[in-house]
All heavy atoms as an XYZ file, in Angstrom:
1016
protein
N      29.350     76.060    179.060
C      28.496     75.342    178.095
C      28.313     73.902    178.561
O      29.268     73.265    179.044
C      29.184     75.342    176.713
C      28.345     74.720    175.670
S      29.116     74.942    174.054
C      28.766     73.374    173.346
N      27.102     73.399    178.474
C      26.759     72.059    178.891
C      27.392     71.026    177.961
O      27.542     71.254    176.779
C      25.252     71.888    178.949
N      27.786     69.902    178.559
C      28.339     68.823    177.732
C      27.300     68.210    176.792
O      27.550     67.914    175.656
C      28.917     67.730    178.641
C      30.191     68.165    179.308
O      31.059     68.769    178.719
N      30.288     67.845    180.580
N      26.100     68.013    177.304
C      25.015     67.402    176.544
C      23.705     68.131    176.751
O      23.525     68.834    177.759
C      24.804     65.928    176.953
C      25.966     65.041    176.607
C      27.006     64.868    177.504
C      26.058     64.453    175.356
C      28.092     64.086    177.201
C      27.130     63.666    175.019
C      28.185     63.495    175.932
N      22.795     68.002    175.792
C      21.470     68.608    175.909
C      20.437     67.537    175.556
O      20.684     66.629    174.767
C      21.323     69.844    175.004
C      21.457     69.521    173.528
C      21.349     70.726    172.629
O      21.787     71.813    173.049
O      20.841     70.562    171.513
N      19.269     67.696    176.151
C      18.158     66.720    175.905
C      17.550     66.994    174.523
O      17.288     68.151    174.138
C      17.047     66.854    176.975
C      17.599     66.472    178.327
C      15.832     66.033    176.603
C      16.626     66.745    179.461
N      17.349     65.913    173.801
C      16.704     66.031    172.475
C      15.322     65.370    172.471
O      14.576     65.513    171.542
C      17.602     65.354    171.397
C      18.973     65.967    171.321
C      18.931     67.391    170.897
N      18.650     67.457    169.479
C      18.595     68.522    168.729
N      18.793     69.671    169.311
N      18.356     68.481    167.497
N      15.014     64.561    173.500
C      13.722     63.886    173.577
C      13.881     62.565    174.329
O      14.817     62.352    175.029
N      12.870     61.707    174.091
C      12.921     60.379    174.722
C      12.362     59.353    173.718
O      11.599     59.699    172.812
C      12.066     60.368    175.978
N      12.833     58.135    173.851
C      12.362     57.065    172.952
C      10.894     56.761    173.241
O      10.373     57.000    174.298
C      13.203     55.806    173.191
C      14.706     56.016    172.904
S      15.057     56.507    171.227
C      14.746     54.939    170.402
N      10.231     56.248    172.220
C       8.824     55.840    172.334
C       7.830     56.980    172.563
O       6.770     56.747    173.023
N       8.240     58.207    172.264
C       7.339     59.326    172.423
C       7.090     59.716    173.860
O       6.256     60.560    174.152
N       7.853     59.151    174.749
C       7.714     59.404    176.205
C       8.215     60.786    176.520
O       9.104     61.296    175.878
C       8.518     58.335    176.934
C       8.485     58.447    178.428
C       9.386     57.388    179.069
O      10.422     57.026    178.511
N       9.007     56.923    180.246
N       7.621     61.395    177.537
C       8.154     62.652    178.082
C       9.168     62.323    179.160
O       8.917     61.449    179.997
C       6.997     63.506    178.667
C       6.036     64.058    177.647
C       6.764     65.050    176.749
O       7.540     65.899    177.193
N       6.494     64.941    175.448
N      10.315     62.958    179.147
C      11.301     62.695    180.211
C      10.718     63.062    181.580
O       9.957     63.983    181.740
C      12.464     63.639    179.880
C      12.314     63.901    178.424
C      10.850     63.898    178.158
N      11.106     62.234    182.562
C      10.757     62.541    183.964
C      11.844     63.382    184.583
O      13.022     63.287    184.176
C      10.619     61.250    184.756
O       9.560     60.467    184.245
N      11.530     64.210    185.569
C      12.524     65.010    186.259
C      12.368     64.768    187.769
O      11.252     64.774    188.283
C      12.348     66.502    185.947
C      13.314     67.349    186.794
C      12.517     66.758    184.471
N      13.518     64.553    188.422
C      13.473     64.249    189.838
C      14.751     64.732    190.458
O      15.809     64.754    189.810
C      13.329     62.761    190.023
C      13.206     62.386    191.455
C      12.951     60.924    191.703
N      13.231     60.748    193.090
C      13.909     59.764    193.597
N      14.358     58.806    192.836
N      14.154     59.700    194.878
N      14.692     65.065    191.734
C      15.887     65.459    192.503
C      16.542     64.210    193.087
O      15.830     63.337    193.630
C      15.488     66.416    193.612
O      16.635     66.849    194.329
N      17.865     64.096    192.952
C      18.618     62.995    193.465
C      19.683     63.500    194.411
O      20.215     64.601    194.235
C      19.269     62.193    192.361
C      18.313     61.350    191.549
C      17.670     61.912    190.436
C      17.988     60.056    191.885
C      16.781     61.209    189.685
C      17.098     59.299    191.124
C      16.500     59.882    190.045
N      20.035     62.726    195.438
C      21.078     63.063    196.381
C      22.421     62.968    195.693
O      22.654     62.089    194.866
C      21.046     62.100    197.579
C      22.279     62.295    198.481
C      19.752     62.236    198.364
N      23.315     63.871    196.048
C      24.739     63.838    195.610
C      25.557     63.806    196.882
O      25.450     64.709    197.706
C      25.112     65.049    194.723
C      26.555     64.968    194.299
C      24.225     65.131    193.522
N      26.383     62.791    197.046
C      27.150     62.625    198.264
C      28.183     63.735    198.452
O      28.727     64.225    197.472
C      27.834     61.247    198.293
N      28.437     64.047    199.687
C      29.468     65.060    200.010
C      30.848     64.574    199.616
O      31.029     63.371    199.321
C      29.435     65.370    201.497
O      29.779     64.208    202.243
N      31.791     65.443    199.613
C      33.185     65.059    199.283
C      33.846     66.090    198.379
O      35.028     66.337    198.460
N      33.096     66.655    197.480
C      33.631     67.734    196.626
C      32.550     68.824    196.492
O      31.420     68.606    196.930
C      33.932     67.224    195.222
O      32.756     66.695    194.639
C      35.009     66.129    195.223
N      32.917     69.925    195.939
C      31.937     70.992    195.729
C      31.399     70.954    194.316
O      32.167     70.998    193.336
C      32.606     72.374    195.949
C      32.945     72.619    197.424
O      32.290     72.043    198.299
O      33.874     73.373    197.680
N      30.093     70.821    194.198
C      29.418     70.847    192.875
C      30.108     69.938    191.854
O      30.541     70.369    190.805
C      29.349     72.253    192.378
O      28.651     73.096    193.302
N      30.142     68.629    192.115
C      30.856     67.697    191.239
C      30.090     67.453    189.913
O      30.683     67.019    188.940
C      31.063     66.356    191.929
O      29.812     65.776    192.280
N      28.801     67.734    189.900
C      28.014     67.488    188.701
C      27.569     68.838    188.135
O      27.046     69.682    188.859
C      26.755     66.634    189.016
C      27.219     65.269    189.552
C      25.850     66.490    187.809
C      26.065     64.433    190.106
N      27.788     69.004    186.847
C      27.432     70.275    186.178
C      26.253     70.060    185.252
O      25.970     68.947    184.791
C      28.605     70.802    185.331
C      29.887     71.035    186.145
C      29.645     72.087    187.214
C      30.920     72.358    187.998
N      30.652     73.041    189.239
N      25.514     71.120    184.990
C      24.405     71.046    184.039
C      24.894     70.453    182.731
O      25.892     70.848    182.194
C      23.814     72.421    183.827
C      22.690     72.471    182.835
C      22.148     73.847    182.586
O      22.498     74.798    183.278
N      21.304     73.984    181.584
N      24.129     69.457    182.256
C      24.459     68.825    180.972
C      25.357     67.606    181.122
O      25.710     66.985    180.122
N      25.694     67.230    182.337
C      26.511     66.030    182.576
C      25.643     64.786    182.568
O      24.525     64.781    183.091
C      27.243     66.102    183.928
C      28.456     66.996    183.912
O      28.916     67.401    182.842
O      28.976     67.295    185.014
N      26.211     63.675    182.061
C      25.549     62.373    182.146
C      25.858     61.804    183.514
O      27.007     61.763    183.933
C      26.010     61.429    181.042
C      25.646     62.001    179.650
C      25.423     60.024    181.202
C      26.278     61.240    178.465
N      24.795     61.350    184.199
C      24.952     60.782    185.518
C      24.360     59.377    185.571
O      23.507     59.034    184.747
C      24.293     61.660    186.609
C      24.938     63.008    186.690
C      22.770     61.792    186.367
N      24.865     58.588    186.497
C      24.252     57.269    186.763
C      23.437     57.402    188.041
O      23.857     58.088    188.986
C      25.360     56.169    186.867
C      26.311     56.421    188.029
C      24.771     54.807    186.973
N      22.289     56.755    188.045
C      21.324     56.875    189.148
C      21.261     55.521    189.866
O      21.053     54.467    189.221
C      19.953     57.247    188.613
C      19.908     58.500    187.728
C      18.577     58.645    187.055
C      20.291     59.700    188.534
N      21.424     55.549    191.189
C      21.378     54.312    191.941
C      21.012     54.622    193.385
O      21.581     55.504    194.001
C      22.743     53.652    191.884
O      22.760     52.464    192.670
N      20.017     53.892    193.904
C      19.612     54.001    195.329
C      19.300     55.428    195.689
O      19.702     55.906    196.761
C      20.687     53.391    196.231
N      18.649     56.168    194.852
C      18.225     57.569    195.119
C      19.317     58.601    194.997
O      19.111     59.733    195.356
N      20.480     58.164    194.506
C      21.602     59.107    194.386
C      22.073     59.233    192.925
O      21.885     58.326    192.133
C      22.778     58.622    195.240
N      22.690     60.366    192.628
C      23.247     60.597    191.280
C      24.754     60.748    191.410
O      25.246     61.395    192.357
C      22.649     61.884    190.666
N      25.512     60.139    190.472
C      26.970     60.197    190.457
C      27.392     60.529    189.021
O      26.849     59.915    188.071
C      27.592     58.860    190.918
C      29.092     58.890    190.837
C      27.122     58.499    192.331
N      28.344     61.375    188.844
C      28.911     61.697    187.520
C      29.471     60.419    186.892
O      30.178     59.678    187.555
C      30.019     62.754    187.682
C      30.672     63.219    186.416
C      29.712     64.052    185.548
C      31.903     64.061    186.717
N      29.101     60.182    185.640
C      29.691     59.010    184.935
C      31.137     59.295    184.697
O      31.544     60.299    184.101
C      28.961     58.769    183.594
C      29.652     57.673    182.819
C      27.498     58.346    183.849
N      32.028     58.405    185.179
C      33.465     58.646    185.074
C      33.995     58.291    183.660
O      33.268     57.758    182.838
C      34.048     57.654    186.089
C      33.068     56.544    186.077
C      31.727     57.152    185.852
N      35.284     58.561    183.469
C      35.927     58.215    182.222
C      35.834     56.705    182.008
O      36.111     55.949    182.905
C      37.395     58.655    182.253
C      38.054     58.495    180.927
O      37.501     58.910    179.901
N      39.231     57.929    180.886
N      35.380     56.317    180.824
C      35.195     54.883    180.515
C      33.958     54.311    181.116
O      33.689     53.104    181.008
N      33.136     55.150    181.725
C      31.922     54.690    182.380
C      30.809     54.413    181.408
O      30.913     54.707    180.237
N      29.740     53.854    181.923
C      28.543     53.467    181.144
C      28.746     52.203    180.390
O      28.225     52.028    179.290
C      28.067     54.603    180.222
N      29.502     51.282    180.964
C      29.721     50.011    180.282
C      28.466     49.155    180.400
O      27.692     49.312    181.334
C      30.920     49.251    180.856
O      30.573     48.727    182.136
N      28.271     48.260    179.443
C      27.098     47.393    179.443
C      27.036     46.524    180.668
O      25.942     46.165    181.116
C      27.087     46.538    178.162
N      28.183     46.216    181.268
C      28.206     45.391    182.471
C      27.550     46.089    183.640
O      27.078     45.453    184.557
C      29.651     45.022    182.801
N      27.475     47.444    183.622
C      26.881     48.186    184.711
C      25.359     47.982    184.779
O      24.806     48.072    185.858
C      27.158     49.685    184.572
C      28.627     50.022    184.678
O      29.349     49.248    185.285
O      29.032     51.057    184.163
N      24.705     47.713    183.653
C      23.247     47.570    183.625
C      22.557     48.696    184.399
O      21.758     48.476    185.264
C      22.822     46.221    184.193
C      23.409     45.053    183.459
C      22.799     44.883    182.069
C      23.311     43.616    181.472
N      23.642     43.714    180.090
N      22.944     49.912    184.070
C      22.572     51.037    184.907
C      21.416     51.898    184.364
O      20.966     51.716    183.261
C      23.778     51.930    185.079
O      24.792     51.270    185.753
N      21.047     52.808    185.241
C      20.050     53.793    184.894
C      20.795     55.125    184.739
O      21.550     55.529    185.619
C      19.032     53.940    186.035
C      18.240     52.598    186.255
C      17.489     52.703    187.571
C      16.630     51.462    187.805
N      17.418     50.253    188.013
N      20.625     55.776    183.599
C      21.367     56.987    183.302
C      20.397     58.148    183.120
O      19.238     58.003    182.711
C      22.168     56.833    182.015
C      23.238     55.822    182.107
C      23.025     54.539    181.638
C      24.444     56.092    182.738
C      23.999     53.563    181.728
C      25.419     55.125    182.833
C      25.193     53.860    182.322
N      20.858     59.350    183.429
C      20.062     60.565    183.261
C      20.981     61.714    182.904
O      22.210     61.555    182.797
N      20.383     62.918    182.744
C      21.125     64.098    182.413
C      20.845     65.198    183.419
O      19.671     65.485    183.721
C      20.722     64.600    181.005
C      21.662     65.643    180.414
C      22.984     65.016    180.006
C      21.012     66.323    179.217
N      21.920     65.746    184.023
C      21.746     66.808    185.016
C      21.173     68.065    184.382
O      21.635     68.511    183.338
C      23.108     67.122    185.672
N      20.137     68.611    185.004
C      19.517     69.805    184.510
C      20.031     71.099    185.146
O      19.748     72.202    184.691
C      17.994     69.731    184.737
C      17.283     68.576    184.010
C      15.823     68.596    184.356
C      17.500     68.675    182.515
N      20.842     70.923    186.203
C      21.469     72.070    186.861
C      22.706     71.530    187.580
O      22.914     70.341    187.698
C      20.525     72.780    187.857
C      20.125     71.898    188.996
C      19.365     72.702    190.091
N      18.907     71.841    191.156
C      19.636     71.436    192.174
N      20.899     71.774    192.286
N      19.137     70.666    193.123
N      23.551     72.449    188.059
C      24.713     72.033    188.828
C      24.299     71.457    190.171
O      23.298     71.933    190.764
C      25.658     73.253    189.077
C      26.320     73.804    187.806
O      26.085     73.212    186.718
O      26.999     74.815    187.946
N      25.048     70.468    190.651
C      24.733     69.929    191.993
C      25.231     70.906    193.029
O      26.039     71.786    192.754
C      25.434     68.570    192.165
O      26.834     68.675    192.018
N      24.715     70.791    194.260
C      25.050     71.719    195.284
C      25.699     71.119    196.534
O      25.621     71.706    197.620
C      23.807     72.576    195.672
C      22.700     71.709    196.275
O      22.847     70.502    196.407
N      21.583     72.328    196.553
N      26.302     69.926    196.398
C      26.963     69.351    197.561
C      28.267     70.100    197.879
O      28.795     70.834    197.027
C      27.260     67.859    197.324
C      28.497     67.557    196.506
C      28.365     67.722    195.009
O      27.354     68.214    194.523
O      29.304     67.362    194.319
N      28.766     69.903    199.083
C      30.035     70.512    199.475
C      30.936     69.403    200.043
O      30.521     68.230    200.131
C      29.793     71.543    200.581
O      29.313     70.891    201.735
C      28.865     72.685    200.136
N      32.103     69.778    200.438
C      33.055     68.790    200.973
C      32.483     68.150    202.252
O      32.766     66.974    202.523
C      34.374     69.466    201.252
N      31.642     68.871    203.001
C      31.155     68.353    204.252
C      29.694     68.014    204.305
O      29.200     67.488    205.345
N      28.938     68.285    203.256
C      27.485     68.045    203.304
C      26.961     67.522    201.988
O      27.375     67.975    200.911
C      26.756     69.337    203.647
N      26.053     66.569    202.091
C      25.355     66.054    200.880
C      24.587     67.172    200.247
O      24.191     68.127    200.938
C      24.411     64.912    201.225
C      25.081     63.623    201.617
O      26.319     63.543    201.504
O      24.390     62.704    202.076
N      24.315     67.040    198.956
C      23.526     68.020    198.277
C      22.525     67.289    197.371
O      22.195     66.144    197.581
N      22.110     67.967    196.289
C      21.144     67.350    195.362
C      21.381     67.902    193.965
O      22.109     68.895    193.792
C      19.729     67.629    195.820
O      19.456     69.041    195.752
N      20.723     67.260    193.021
C      20.804     67.673    191.640
C      19.491     67.246    190.957
O      18.987     66.159    191.227
C      22.056     67.101    190.895
C      21.975     65.598    190.756
C      22.231     67.792    189.541
N      18.939     68.111    190.103
C      17.769     67.777    189.297
C      18.265     66.959    188.048
O      19.173     67.449    187.324
C      17.030     69.034    188.854
C      16.437     69.825    189.999
C      15.262     69.112    190.640
O      14.423     68.534    189.917
O      15.179     69.151    191.852
N      17.591     65.842    187.781
C      18.018     64.964    186.695
C      16.800     64.602    185.846
O      15.750     64.255    186.383
C      18.677     63.692    187.238
C      19.017     62.721    186.123
C      19.929     64.028    188.052
N      17.008     64.647    184.553
C      15.986     64.142    183.600
C      16.379     62.749    183.227
O      17.518     62.438    183.000
C      15.949     65.010    182.357
N      15.370     61.863    183.131
C      15.602     60.487    182.684
C      14.293     59.968    182.041
O      13.244     60.581    182.154
C      15.966     59.605    183.888
C      14.920     59.510    184.958
C      13.992     58.446    184.966
C      14.861     60.472    185.960
C      13.033     58.380    185.959
C      13.894     60.401    186.961
C      12.983     59.357    186.954
N      14.393     58.897    181.302
C      13.223     58.315    180.649
C      13.354     56.789    180.662
O      14.405     56.256    180.270
C      13.117     58.825    179.218
N      12.339     56.096    181.104
C      12.417     54.636    181.218
C      12.566     53.940    179.883
O      13.082     52.871    179.787
C      11.195     54.070    181.950
O      10.014     54.496    181.289
C      11.164     54.517    183.409
N      12.214     54.613    178.804
C      12.402     54.040    177.458
C      13.735     54.486    176.870
O      14.077     54.046    175.793
C      11.252     54.494    176.519
C       9.882     53.969    176.917
C       9.794     52.469    176.771
O      10.369     51.902    175.825
O       9.146     51.856    177.624
N      14.459     55.386    177.532
C      15.738     55.883    177.064
C      15.667     57.350    176.741
O      14.746     57.817    176.028
N      16.578     58.107    177.301
C      16.642     59.575    177.092
C      17.594     59.851    175.902
O      18.682     59.330    175.892
C      17.167     60.235    178.354
C      17.134     61.797    178.386
C      15.720     62.288    178.412
C      17.914     62.311    179.597
N      17.148     60.668    174.966
C      17.975     61.020    173.805
C      18.657     62.330    174.109
O      18.024     63.348    174.424
C      17.114     61.128    172.516
C      18.007     61.497    171.327
C      16.387     59.827    172.257
N      19.996     62.337    174.001
C      20.811     63.516    174.255
C      21.725     63.770    173.053
O      21.988     62.904    172.252
C      21.659     63.371    175.546
C      20.795     63.183    176.749
C      22.688     62.255    175.376
N      22.142     65.047    172.933
C      23.071     65.417    171.850
C      24.312     66.030    172.495
O      24.230     66.874    173.412
C      22.446     66.409    170.885
C      23.404     66.780    169.735
C      22.736     67.607    168.674
N      23.707     68.005    167.662
C      23.378     68.414    166.460
N      22.104     68.511    166.115
N      24.320     68.723    165.579
N      25.501     65.633    171.993
C      26.758     66.143    172.489
C      27.863     65.738    171.566
O      27.635     65.111    170.500
N      29.088     66.014    171.943
C      30.246     65.750    171.098
C      30.727     64.323    171.248
O      30.639     63.717    172.294
C      31.417     66.670    171.474
C      31.186     68.126    171.226
C      31.216     68.413    169.743
C      30.963     69.851    169.437
N      30.602     70.079    168.047
N      31.250     63.818    170.133
C      31.999     62.509    170.156
C      33.409     62.813    170.552
O      33.927     63.910    170.338
C      31.918     61.855    168.774
N      34.106     61.825    171.131
C      35.502     62.011    171.499
C      36.350     62.321    170.299
O      37.151     63.238    170.298
C      36.014     60.747    172.228
O      35.175     60.511    173.379
C      37.448     60.934    172.683
N      36.197     61.534    169.212
C      36.978     61.741    167.996
C      36.043     61.834    166.837
O      35.617     60.811    166.254
C      37.982     60.579    167.800
O      38.744     60.391    168.978
C      38.904     60.860    166.636
N      35.692     63.063    166.444
C      34.684     63.281    165.389
C      35.097     62.588    164.090
O      34.204     62.125    163.372
C      34.489     64.764    165.173
N      36.387     62.506    163.802
C      36.836     61.877    162.561
C      36.519     60.407    162.457
O      36.559     59.840    161.371
N      36.190     59.764    163.592
C      35.832     58.366    163.580
C      34.364     58.133    163.218
O      33.965     56.982    163.009
C      36.122     57.716    164.929
C      37.580     57.592    165.227
O      38.408     57.659    164.344
N      37.879     57.464    166.508
N      33.573     59.166    163.209
C      32.135     59.015    162.967
C      31.821     58.788    161.489
O      32.406     59.392    160.613
C      31.384     60.301    163.432
C      31.419     60.572    164.928
C      30.773     61.884    165.205
C      30.790     59.438    165.733
N      30.867     57.914    161.277
C      30.347     57.667    159.938
C      28.966     57.065    160.122
O      28.536     56.820    161.236
C      31.260     56.694    159.155
O      31.185     55.361    159.767
N      28.316     56.794    158.998
C      26.987     56.187    159.073
C      27.036     54.831    159.747
O      26.069     54.402    160.380
C      26.364     56.037    157.693
C      25.845     57.377    157.120
C      24.812     58.050    158.058
O      23.867     57.354    158.510
O      24.959     59.260    158.317
N      28.212     54.154    159.717
C      28.319     52.859    160.367
C      28.391     53.007    161.892
O      28.280     52.032    162.593
C      29.536     52.091    159.871
O      30.690     52.780    160.182
N      28.500     54.223    162.395
C      28.513     54.461    163.844
C      27.115     54.413    164.421
O      26.946     54.194    165.635
C      29.078     55.855    164.139
O      30.384     56.001    163.658
N      26.096     54.591    163.559
C      24.708     54.604    164.028
C      24.351     53.214    164.565
O      24.653     52.191    163.958
C      23.755     55.028    162.888
C      22.322     54.904    163.307
C      24.070     56.464    162.473
N      23.694     53.237    165.707
C      23.194     52.050    166.414
C      24.339     51.161    166.970
O      24.178     49.979    167.194
C      22.243     51.212    165.580
C      20.978     51.921    165.131
C      20.084     50.973    164.312
C      20.207     52.472    166.323
N      25.497     51.788    167.194
C      26.581     51.083    167.871
C      26.633     51.495    169.334
O      26.203     52.572    169.721
C      27.953     51.390    167.212
O      28.201     52.777    167.282
C      28.021     50.890    165.787
N      27.156     50.587    170.172
C      27.276     50.844    171.587
C      28.525     51.734    171.795
O      29.465     51.709    171.061
C      27.457     49.521    172.315
N      28.486     52.481    172.909
C      29.597     53.361    173.270
C      29.592     53.633    174.748
O      28.639     53.302    175.453
C      29.524     54.661    172.462
S      27.995     55.541    172.684
N      30.683     54.208    175.244
C      30.800     54.648    176.644
C      30.977     56.145    176.688
O      30.841     56.809    175.692
C      31.987     53.957    177.349
O      33.190     54.271    176.649
C      31.792     52.434    177.390
N      31.333     56.661    177.884
C      31.566     58.066    178.111
C      33.044     58.301    178.356
O      33.660     57.559    179.156
C      30.702     58.582    179.276
C      31.077     60.016    179.667
C      29.239     58.457    178.956
N      33.628     59.316    177.742
C      34.965     59.773    178.087
C      34.809     61.009    178.972
O      33.887     61.831    178.785
C      35.800     60.170    176.856
C      36.520     58.996    176.228
O      36.683     57.935    176.888
O      36.909     59.095    175.045
N      35.681     61.164    179.946
C      35.694     62.311    180.822
C      37.125     62.832    180.915
O      37.988     62.125    181.464
C      35.128     61.988    182.180
C      35.162     63.133    183.199
C      34.274     64.282    182.774
C      34.722     62.584    184.592
N      37.382     64.026    180.392
C      38.711     64.645    180.522
C      38.491     65.989    181.133
O      37.804     66.871    180.577
C      39.386     64.794    179.134
C      40.716     65.499    179.257
C      39.561     63.422    178.474
N      39.032     66.213    182.338
C      38.762     67.430    183.076
C      37.273     67.445    183.429
O      36.763     66.509    184.043
N      36.600     68.492    182.996
C      35.146     68.590    183.233
C      34.332     68.313    181.984
O      33.140     68.532    181.958
C      34.824     69.989    183.773
N      34.965     67.812    180.945
C      34.276     67.613    179.668
C      33.986     66.124    179.404
O      34.899     65.285    179.345
C      35.141     68.164    178.491
C      34.449     67.949    177.173
C      35.433     69.644    178.719
N      32.714     65.836    179.314
C      32.263     64.492    178.930
C      32.030     64.474    177.427
O      31.473     65.417    176.876
C      30.953     64.108    179.618
C      31.075     63.731    181.064
C      29.728     63.335    181.609
O      28.680     63.940    181.280
N      29.725     62.389    182.539
N      32.387     63.366    176.794
C      32.106     63.135    175.378
C      31.672     61.673    175.233
O      31.884     60.847    176.107
C      33.321     63.384    174.464
O      34.425     62.594    174.945
C      33.730     64.849    174.481
N      31.059     61.372    174.093
C      30.668     59.998    173.779
C      31.884     59.340    173.127
O      32.373     59.807    172.109
C      29.448     59.971    172.793
C      28.219     60.530    173.513
C      29.204     58.577    172.258
C      27.684     59.693    174.654
N      32.320     58.246    173.719
C      33.465     57.498    173.187
C      32.989     56.492    172.147
O      32.593     55.387    172.446
C      34.209     56.772    174.308
C      35.484     56.119    173.812
O      35.735     56.150    172.577
O      36.249     55.624    174.632
N      33.021     56.953    170.905
C      32.475     56.145    169.804
C      33.311     54.928    169.489
O      32.885     54.057    168.766
C      32.342     57.046    168.544
C      33.656     57.398    167.872
C      34.605     58.314    168.658
O      34.129     59.074    169.512
O      35.795     58.245    168.396
N      34.536     54.837    170.024
C      35.433     53.713    169.786
C      35.335     52.597    170.847
O      36.092     51.623    170.777
C      36.881     54.177    169.710
C      37.193     54.676    168.330
O      36.475     54.413    167.380
O      38.262     55.336    168.165
N      34.500     52.799    171.868
C      34.413     51.802    172.961
C      33.063     51.107    172.885
O      32.100     51.610    173.408
C      34.604     52.462    174.301
C      34.685     51.440    175.454
O      34.425     50.248    175.192
O      35.050     51.860    176.554
N      33.036     49.950    172.237
C      31.762     49.252    171.991
C      31.347     48.409    173.216
O      30.372     47.650    173.112
C      31.907     48.331    170.776
N      31.996     48.582    174.375
C      31.586     47.863    175.557
C      30.472     48.561    176.311
O      30.000     48.129    177.327
C      32.769     47.668    176.536
O      33.158     48.967    177.021
C      33.939     46.980    175.866
N      30.037     49.702    175.765
C      29.123     50.557    176.472
C      27.660     50.167    176.410
O      27.230     49.295    175.663
N      26.886     50.845    177.263
C      25.440     50.637    177.376
C      24.680     51.774    176.732
O      23.472     51.803    176.719
C      25.070     50.534    178.849
C      23.879     49.608    179.046
O      23.530     48.868    178.116
O      23.314     49.632    180.167
N      25.418     52.786    176.217
C      24.812     53.914    175.537
C      24.857     53.612    174.018
O      25.810     53.019    173.541
C      25.569     55.192    175.868
C      25.396     55.520    177.350
C      25.103     56.358    175.002
C      26.231     56.678    177.834
N      23.797     53.979    173.294
C      23.742     53.700    171.867
C      23.718     54.987    171.068
O      22.958     55.889    171.333
C      22.446     52.895    171.555
O      22.417     51.718    172.368
C      22.375     52.509    170.083
N      24.607     55.049    170.034
C      24.585     56.193    169.096
C      23.360     56.080    168.223
O      23.165     55.044    167.566
C      25.871     56.227    168.287
C      27.078     56.501    169.185
C      25.776     57.306    167.188
C      28.397     56.455    168.491
N      22.564     57.132    168.166
C      21.344     57.140    167.391
C      21.515     57.911    166.081
O      20.881     57.573    165.068
C      20.238     57.791    168.212
C      18.817     57.677    167.752
C      18.382     56.234    167.643
C      17.878     58.459    168.688
N      22.374     58.918    166.052
C      22.535     59.742    164.863
C      23.892     60.421    164.916
O      24.420     60.670    166.014
C      21.442     60.812    164.805
C      21.191     61.333    163.409
O      21.875     60.999    162.498
N      20.170     62.162    163.286
N      24.488     60.705    163.788
C      25.762     61.444    163.715
C      25.569     62.698    162.890
O      24.732     62.736    161.970
C      26.933     60.567    163.159
C      27.180     59.401    164.040
C      26.628     60.139    161.739
N      26.354     63.750    163.203
C      26.218     65.025    162.538
C      27.588     65.466    162.016
O      28.629     65.119    162.566
C      25.647     66.091    163.478
C      24.279     65.755    163.985
C      24.115     65.058    165.192
C      23.145     66.101    163.248
C      22.859     64.727    165.651
C      21.886     65.744    163.732
C      21.746     65.091    164.916
N      27.590     66.250    160.975
C      28.836     66.743    160.341
C      29.701     67.551    161.275
O      30.941     67.577    161.120
C      28.493     67.543    159.080
N      29.140     68.162    162.326
C      29.953     68.987    163.215
C      30.637     68.187    164.330
O      31.229     68.737    165.220
C      29.083     70.105    163.818
C      27.968     69.619    164.702
O      27.827     68.343    164.847
O      27.239     70.445    165.248
N      30.553     66.861    164.253
C      31.142     66.013    165.266
C      30.236     65.669    166.437
O      30.640     64.994    167.399
N      29.012     66.149    166.398
C      28.038     65.794    167.430
C      27.414     64.441    167.116
O      27.371     63.979    165.980
C      26.910     66.832    167.463
C      27.251     68.089    168.269
O      28.409     68.196    168.673
O      26.346     68.888    168.473
N      26.913     63.852    168.179
C      26.128     62.647    168.058
C      24.857     62.798    168.897
O      24.845     63.547    169.860
C      26.901     61.380    168.560
C      28.094     61.096    167.662
C      27.298     61.476    170.002
N      23.792     62.098    168.488
C      22.660     61.865    169.365
C      22.827     60.479    169.903
O      23.154     59.549    169.145
C      21.355     62.013    168.603
C      20.917     63.418    168.371
C      19.567     63.536    167.692
O      19.128     62.591    167.037
O      18.988     64.615    167.803
N      22.601     60.296    171.195
C      22.770     59.011    171.818
C      21.618     58.755    172.763
O      20.997     59.679    173.259
C      24.104     58.974    172.556
N      21.365     57.466    173.020
C      20.274     57.050    173.908
C      20.893     56.626    175.231
O      21.748     55.724    175.255
C      19.466     55.907    173.312
C      18.323     55.494    174.271
C      18.853     56.329    171.968
N      20.457     57.282    176.344
C      20.871     56.904    177.679
C      19.861     55.932    178.221
O      18.691     56.294    178.441
C      20.969     58.138    178.577
C      21.821     59.309    178.120
C      21.786     60.401    179.153
C      23.227     58.870    177.828
N      20.217     54.655    178.458
C      19.254     53.684    178.901
C      18.838     53.849    180.363
O      19.582     54.526    181.132
C      19.986     52.358    178.685
C      21.376     52.709    178.851
C      21.540     54.101    178.288
N      17.716     53.288    180.708
C      17.249     53.270    182.091
C      16.691     51.890    182.313
O      15.549     51.616    182.013
C      16.155     54.336    182.230
C      15.766     54.597    183.668
C      16.430     55.539    184.432
C      14.724     53.910    184.280
C      16.051     55.814    185.748
C      14.359     54.151    185.562
C      15.041     55.109    186.338
N      17.532     51.004    182.783
C      17.177     49.576    182.885
C      16.449     49.301    184.195
O      17.017     49.457    185.267
C      18.407     48.722    182.762
C      19.090     48.953    181.461
C      19.936     47.843    181.030
C      20.485     48.265    179.678
N      21.092     47.299    178.926
N      15.210     48.919    184.099
C      14.419     48.618    185.283
C      14.672     47.208    185.751
O      15.127     46.366    185.048
C      12.930     48.781    184.947
C      12.534     50.228    184.597
C      11.050     50.230    184.179
C      12.740     51.099    185.788
């Protein structure tokens, strides 16, 4: 099951899709539904505590598993939107969610292969857009030009 799914894009924009390089070193480090950071034509899995506002980064969502290996670079298809990509996925601690969580900054938690939105880390560059009773959140992944 994917960590996150696309819900749309801000400003009525259609998400763009592009292939990005994934550096060698591990096998298939990015899975479908993972939040990635995009830089210099490459995609990297957002690490635990990643997506801080200090990064001023471009974020996207992997549409398929990456295909790099330990010895060879690979690629991954990524959706992104210059106005911000809206995704839905789990919060780290659903019990912390309330209406006051809406429009707050957050980062990404990564435990094993599972990414969640860290609703308790306001140092982030990702914004919570909506909260749901099942512990899901909709969040905006920025793309800073």
